[in-house]
C-alpha positions as CSV (number, residue, x, y, z in Angstrom):
1,M,0.2,-0.1,-0.2
2,D,1.5,3.2,-0.9
3,E,2.9,5.2,2.1
4,R,1.0,8.1,1.8
5,I,-2.3,6.5,2.2
6,K,-0.7,5.6,5.5
7,V,-0.1,8.7,6.7
8,L,-3.3,10.3,5.6
9,A,-5.2,7.3,7.4
10,R,-3.4,8.0,10.5
11,N,-3.6,11.7,10.3
12,L,-7.6,11.7,10.0
13,V,-8.1,9.4,12.8
14,N,-5.4,10.9,15.3
15,Y,-6.0,14.8,14.3
16,S,-8.8,15.6,12.3
17,M,-11.6,13.1,14.4
18,K,-9.1,12.7,17.5
19,V,-10.2,8.8,18.1
20,K,-10.3,7.8,21.4
21,P,-10.6,4.5,22.9
22,G,-14.2,3.2,22.8
23,D,-15.0,5.9,20.3
24,K,-17.8,4.5,17.6
25,V,-16.5,5.8,14.0
26,Y,-18.6,5.9,11.0
27,V,-16.2,5.2,7.8
28,H,-18.3,6.3,4.6
29,Y,-16.2,5.7,1.4
30,V,-17.5,6.4,-1.9
31,G,-16.4,5.0,-4.8
32,A,-14.0,1.9,-5.7
33,S,-10.8,4.1,-5.7
34,T,-10.9,4.8,-2.0
35,Q,-10.6,1.2,-0.8
36,D,-7.4,1.3,0.2
37,L,-7.9,4.2,2.2
38,A,-11.0,2.5,4.0
39,R,-9.1,-0.2,5.0
40,Q,-6.5,1.9,6.5
41,L,-9.0,3.8,8.2
42,V,-10.3,0.8,9.7
43,K,-6.7,-0.2,10.8
44,E,-6.0,3.3,12.2
45,V,-9.5,3.2,14.5
46,Y,-8.4,-0.3,16.0
47,K,-5.0,1.5,16.6
48,A,-6.6,4.4,18.1
49,G,-8.9,2.0,20.6
50,G,-12.1,2.9,18.6
51,V,-14.7,0.5,16.8
52,P,-14.9,1.5,13.0
53,F,-18.1,1.2,11.4
54,P,-17.6,1.1,7.6
55,H,-20.1,1.8,4.7
56,Y,-19.8,1.8,1.0
57,T,-22.0,3.5,-1.4
58,D,-21.6,2.8,-5.0
59,V,-22.6,5.9,-6.6
60,R,-23.8,4.0,-9.9
61,L,-26.6,2.0,-7.5
62,Q,-27.3,5.0,-5.7
63,R,-28.8,7.2,-8.5
64,E,-30.7,3.7,-9.6
65,M,-32.8,4.3,-5.9
66,L,-33.0,7.9,-6.2
67,L,-34.6,8.1,-9.5
68,N,-37.4,6.4,-8.0
69,C,-37.2,7.3,-4.4
70,T,-40.2,8.5,-2.2
71,E,-40.7,10.6,0.8
72,E,-41.6,7.6,2.7
73,Q,-39.0,5.5,1.3
74,M,-35.9,7.8,2.4
75,S,-37.9,9.2,5.6
76,L,-37.6,5.0,6.7
77,M,-34.1,4.9,6.1
78,A,-33.0,8.3,7.6
79,K,-34.7,6.6,10.4
80,I,-32.4,3.6,10.2
81,D,-29.5,5.2,9.5
82,G,-30.0,8.0,11.8
83,A,-30.6,5.9,14.6
84,E,-26.9,4.1,14.0
85,M,-25.3,7.8,13.4
86,E,-27.2,8.8,16.9
87,Q,-24.7,6.0,18.3
88,M,-21.7,7.4,16.5
89,N,-19.0,9.6,18.1
90,C,-16.8,9.9,15.0
91,Y,-17.6,10.2,11.3
92,V,-15.2,10.1,8.4
93,G,-16.2,10.3,4.6
94,V,-14.0,9.7,1.5
95,R,-15.7,10.8,-1.4
96,G,-14.0,9.0,-4.7
97,T,-16.7,8.2,-7.3
98,D,-15.5,7.4,-10.6
99,N,-17.9,10.0,-12.2
100,V,-18.4,13.2,-10.6
101,S,-21.4,13.7,-12.8
102,E,-23.3,10.4,-11.7
103,L,-25.9,12.0,-10.3
104,A,-26.4,15.0,-13.4
105,D,-29.9,13.5,-14.3
106,V,-31.4,12.5,-11.3
107,P,-34.6,15.1,-11.7
108,A,-34.3,18.0,-9.4
109,E,-37.3,16.9,-7.5
110,K,-36.2,13.2,-6.3
111,M,-32.6,15.2,-5.0
112,K,-34.9,17.6,-3.1
113,I,-36.7,14.3,-1.5
114,Y,-33.1,13.0,-0.8
115,E,-32.1,16.3,0.6
116,T,-34.9,16.8,2.8
117,Y,-36.2,13.3,4.0
118,Y,-32.7,11.5,4.2
119,M,-29.7,14.2,4.3
120,T,-31.0,16.9,6.5
121,P,-32.2,14.4,9.4
122,V,-29.3,12.0,9.3
123,H,-26.6,14.2,8.1
124,H,-27.4,18.0,9.0
125,N,-29.5,17.3,12.1
126,I,-27.4,14.2,13.7
127,R,-23.6,13.8,12.3
128,V,-22.4,17.5,12.1
129,P,-23.7,18.7,15.4
130,K,-23.0,15.3,17.6
131,T,-19.6,13.9,15.7
132,R,-16.2,14.8,15.3
133,W,-16.2,14.4,11.3
134,V,-14.2,15.0,8.5
135,V,-15.1,14.7,4.8
136,L,-12.4,14.8,2.1
137,R,-11.8,13.9,-1.8
138,Y,-9.8,11.3,-2.8
139,P,-7.4,11.7,-5.6
140,N,-8.6,9.5,-8.3
141,A,-8.4,9.7,-12.2
142,A,-12.0,12.0,-12.2
143,M,-10.4,14.4,-9.8
144,A,-7.4,14.9,-11.7
145,Q,-9.6,15.2,-15.0
146,L,-10.9,17.8,-13.3
147,S,-7.6,19.9,-12.8
148,N,-6.3,19.2,-15.7
149,T,-3.5,17.0,-14.4
150,S,-2.2,13.6,-14.9
151,V,-3.5,11.0,-11.9
152,E,0.5,11.0,-11.0
153,A,0.6,14.8,-10.1
154,F,-2.9,15.5,-8.8
155,E,-1.9,12.4,-6.0
156,D,1.6,14.1,-5.4
157,F,-0.1,17.3,-4.9
158,Y,-3.1,15.9,-3.1
159,F,-0.7,13.8,-0.5
160,N,1.5,16.8,-0.3
161,V,-1.3,19.2,1.0
162,C,-3.1,16.5,2.7
163,N,-0.1,14.9,4.5
164,L,1.1,17.8,6.5
165,D,1.8,17.8,9.9
166,Y,-1.2,20.1,11.0
167,A,-0.4,19.9,14.3
168,K,3.2,21.3,14.1
169,M,2.0,24.0,11.8
170,G,-0.8,24.7,14.4
171,V,1.7,25.5,17.3
172,S,4.0,27.4,14.8
173,M,0.9,29.5,13.8
174,K,-0.2,30.1,17.5
175,P,2.2,33.7,17.5
176,L,0.5,34.9,14.5
177,V,-3.0,33.6,15.6
178,D,-2.7,35.6,18.8
179,Y,-1.4,39.0,16.9
180,M,-4.4,39.0,14.3
181,N,-6.6,38.4,17.5
182,R,-5.2,42.0,18.6
183,T,-5.5,43.4,15.5
184,D,-8.1,45.2,13.8
185,R,-6.4,46.2,10.3
186,V,-4.4,45.0,8.8
187,K,-2.6,46.4,5.1
188,I,-0.8,43.5,2.7
189,V,1.5,45.3,0.5
190,G,3.9,44.0,-1.9
191,P,4.8,44.0,-6.3
192,G,1.0,44.7,-7.2
193,T,-0.7,44.6,-4.3
194,D,-2.2,46.8,-1.9
195,L,-5.0,45.3,0.7
196,S,-6.1,48.3,3.1
């Protein structure tokens, strides 16, 4: 496995979610390209003393469901999934679909049903306010294409950014944060720039 995936999983578990012993962690991975990271997340959650609950979404299958979904169906799914989400302490969502436009032809009224009767109750009302969560895209061919780069170049860029030592960076930035908190005006001047 790519060593960068191991570093990313460790950062997500220990820095982003701060998983503690006994924490229940919902690991939601979307798209086949995310499976290596999902596997590593499960390992890291166990190492941190947490309990992983992995869930996979195939967006093509999700599209089929959404094309004919009903309010009743989404409400029942929300009740079931919401009960599970209520038990979670942490959530990590890894998005890596092969086609970022897979849901483009789902009618707006069906997407509204999904948003209103499923996403809002489960994610907006439970996950966001009640868990330590992180959501990220995964570097695959679809993301590289959107960036007009090769997959390798996009992966290098992505992992260079995502695998920074953010805890160390936070400590280094503390003096600047303290200074800015005491400041009510900022002027940035440079060649061709004057922001006052």
